[in-house]
N, C-alpha and C positions, 0 to 999 in steps of 0.2 A: 814827422811821420805823416804819411798819407791817410786821409779819412777812411778809406776802405781797409787799410791795414789796422788802424786803431779799432774800427768796428769789429773786425774778425777776432782780434785779440780779446776784446771785451766780451764778445759773444761766447767764445770758447771758455773764457774764465768763468762766466756765469753757468754754463752747462756743466763744467767739470769740477768746480769748487765743492759741490756736495760729495763728490766721489774721492777726493784726495787733495793734495797740495798743488796749487798752480802758481808758477812764478812767471811773470811777464817780463820781457826784455832782460833775460838772465845773461850775465857775462859768462863766457866759457873760456877756459885757458887752452889755447892752441896758439893762435896768434890772437891777441885780444879781440874778441868779437862778441856780439850779442845774438842770442837766439830769440825768436819771437815768443815762444811759450815752452816752458818746461813743466811736465806733469808727472807727479809721483802718486800712484793710486793708494787709497786706503785698502786694508784687507777686506775682501769679500763684500764690496758694495754691489747693489743691483744696477747693472749697466744695460740691461736688455732694451730699455726704452730709447737708448741712443743708437740702436742699430749698428751700422758699420763703425761709427765713431766709438761706440762702447767696446767693440772688439779691438780697435786700435789702441785704446787706453787700458788694456788689461795689465800692461807692464809700464814701467817708467818710459816716457817718450818725449822727444823734442818735436815741436810742431812749428812749421813756418808756412802760414796760410798763403802768402803771396810772395813766391820767390821772384817772379817776374810779373809786376803789376799789370793789369789789363789797360789797354788804351781806350779812348772814347769809342772807337768803332767796334770794339769787342764787348762793350757793355750795352745791354738792351733794356 
C-alpha cells in the first residue's frame, strides 16, 4: 500500500469513527476485491463540523480516496 493511500485511510478513519462504524480494506463480493473504506453511520450524530464530508456520510458509503494515485509532478 502506498503511503498516501494509508494516510488517507487512517485520516478518514479518525474523522469518521466517532460517527459510526468504519471498516478499512473491506472485502466485497463481486469479483473478490477490497474497497478502501466502508462507513456505516450511527443514528443522529452531529456531522456539521465535517462540512461536505459530513453530508457524504449521512448514509452507508464506500470511499476510495485515491482511485488513480498522483505522480510526483502532481504533488506540490
